[in-house]
C-alpha positions as CSV (number, residue, x, y, z in Angstrom):
1,M,17.8,99.5,67.8
2,V,15.8,97.8,70.5
3,E,12.4,96.3,69.4
4,N,9.5,97.6,71.4
5,R,7.5,94.5,72.0
6,R,4.3,94.6,74.0
7,I,3.4,91.7,76.2
8,N,0.1,90.2,75.4
9,P,-1.3,88.6,78.6
10,L,-3.4,86.2,76.4
11,D,-0.2,84.7,75.1
12,Q,0.1,82.4,78.1
13,Y,-3.0,80.5,77.1
14,S,-1.5,79.6,73.5
15,K,1.0,77.2,75.1
16,P,0.4,74.1,77.2
17,I,0.6,74.6,80.9
18,R,2.4,71.2,81.3
19,E,4.1,68.6,79.3
20,E,4.9,65.1,80.3
21,T,7.0,62.7,78.2
22,T,6.3,59.0,78.5
23,E,8.2,56.3,76.9
24,L,6.0,56.3,73.8
25,S,4.3,59.7,73.7
26,T,4.2,63.2,74.9
27,I,1.1,64.5,76.8
28,F,0.2,68.2,76.7
29,W,-2.1,69.8,79.2
30,L,-3.9,72.6,77.3
31,N,-4.4,76.0,79.0
32,P,-8.1,77.0,79.1
33,R,-9.2,80.4,80.5
34,D,-12.6,81.8,81.5
35,S,-13.5,83.9,78.4
36,K,-16.9,85.3,79.2
37,K,-19.5,84.4,81.8
38,G,-20.5,80.8,81.3
39,R,-17.9,80.1,78.5
40,L,-14.5,78.6,78.5
41,F,-11.8,79.4,75.9
42,V,-9.4,76.6,75.0
43,P,-6.8,77.1,72.3
44,M,-6.2,73.8,70.6
45,F,-3.3,74.9,68.5
46,D,-1.1,77.9,68.1
47,E,2.1,78.2,66.0
48,R,4.0,78.5,69.3
49,F,2.7,75.0,70.4
50,P,5.9,72.9,71.2
51,L,5.5,70.5,68.2
52,K,8.2,68.7,66.5
53,F,6.5,69.1,63.1
54,P,4.6,71.7,61.1
55,V,0.9,70.9,61.0
56,K,-0.1,70.2,57.3
57,Y,-3.4,68.3,57.8
58,V,-6.2,68.5,60.3
59,Y,-9.3,66.3,60.7
60,V,-12.1,65.3,63.1
61,S,-12.8,61.7,63.9
62,E,-16.4,61.4,65.2
63,F,-17.2,58.3,67.2
64,L,-20.9,57.3,67.2
65,V,-20.9,54.1,69.3
66,K,-19.2,53.3,72.7
67,D,-16.1,50.9,72.3
68,N,-15.7,51.9,68.6
69,A,-12.0,51.8,67.7
70,S,-9.9,53.5,65.1
71,G,-6.3,53.1,64.3
72,N,-4.5,49.7,64.6
73,H,-1.8,51.1,62.5
74,F,1.4,53.1,62.6
75,H,3.1,55.6,60.3
76,R,6.6,55.8,58.9
77,V,6.3,59.4,58.0
78,K,3.2,61.1,59.6
79,Q,3.3,62.4,63.1
80,E,0.0,63.1,65.0
81,I,-1.4,65.1,68.0
82,L,-4.8,63.7,69.3
83,I,-7.1,66.1,71.1
84,P,-10.4,64.9,72.5
85,L,-13.1,67.5,71.9
86,D,-15.9,65.5,73.4
87,G,-15.9,62.2,75.2
88,A,-13.4,59.9,76.6
89,F,-10.9,57.8,74.8
90,E,-8.4,55.0,75.7
91,I,-5.3,55.3,73.5
92,Y,-3.2,52.1,73.1
93,L,0.3,52.6,71.9
94,E,3.0,50.1,71.0
95,D,6.5,50.7,69.8
96,T,6.8,48.6,66.7
97,R,10.5,48.0,67.2
98,T,10.8,47.4,70.9
99,K,7.2,46.1,71.5
100,I,6.9,48.5,74.6
101,R,3.2,49.3,75.3
102,E,1.3,52.1,77.0
103,T,-2.3,52.8,77.6
104,L,-3.6,56.4,78.2
105,L,-6.9,57.7,79.1
106,L,-7.8,61.1,77.6
107,T,-11.0,62.9,78.2
108,A,-12.2,66.1,76.7
109,K,-12.9,67.5,80.2
110,E,-9.2,67.2,81.1
111,K,-8.1,69.4,78.2
112,K,-5.2,67.2,77.3
113,A,-3.5,66.3,74.0
114,V,-1.2,63.4,73.1
115,Y,1.7,63.4,70.5
116,V,2.2,60.1,68.6
117,R,5.5,60.0,66.7
118,T,6.3,57.8,63.8
119,G,6.9,54.1,64.4
120,I,4.4,54.0,67.3
121,A,1.3,51.9,66.5
122,H,-1.9,53.4,68.0
123,R,-5.5,52.4,68.5
124,V,-8.2,54.8,69.9
125,V,-11.2,53.4,71.6
126,S,-14.2,55.6,72.5
127,K,-15.3,55.0,76.0
128,E,-18.6,56.9,75.9
129,D,-21.6,56.6,73.6
130,T,-20.3,59.3,71.3
131,G,-17.0,61.2,71.1
132,V,-15.0,63.7,68.9
133,L,-11.3,63.6,68.3
134,L,-9.4,66.4,66.7
135,V,-6.2,65.2,64.9
136,L,-3.4,67.5,63.8
137,T,-0.8,65.8,61.5
138,S,2.5,66.4,59.9
139,N,1.5,65.0,56.5
140,H,-1.6,64.2,54.5
141,S,-3.0,60.7,54.8
142,T,-1.7,58.1,52.4
143,L,-2.4,54.4,52.1
144,E,1.4,53.8,51.7
145,D,2.0,55.4,55.2
146,E,-0.9,53.7,57.1
147,I,0.7,50.4,58.0
148,E,-1.8,47.9,59.6
149,Y,-0.6,46.8,63.0
150,T,-2.9,45.3,65.7
151,V,-2.4,47.0,69.1
152,A,-3.7,44.8,71.9
């Protein structure tokens, strides 16, 4: 028996429109659409999002001062997707084994997200007076899995 599936035209917005793999991360371009007059609809996550992990924990990090930094650590277990909701952020990455480094600039206006895998040290710096970062993770936060590591 052939399954009768209806095509939902809104499904296209549930997946990134572009994906770029760098040496240390994967960058996803989210797919916004005009929803109603004067409003933009931007799916941040959908079960069809091309992740390498099931999302088990989600939090928001609110930055209240320009040049405030979070991170300077890596995880052995937890994987993360960082999505700017407001503001601009420099993301500093370093492979703890090879010492390869990358710096990414993410802004809320660009509608991009970055995947940080295990073993990649990361530091996030707010480049505006305020900022909000949504973080999707593969595991709950634990002190044992937050290994301090200074990313220059």
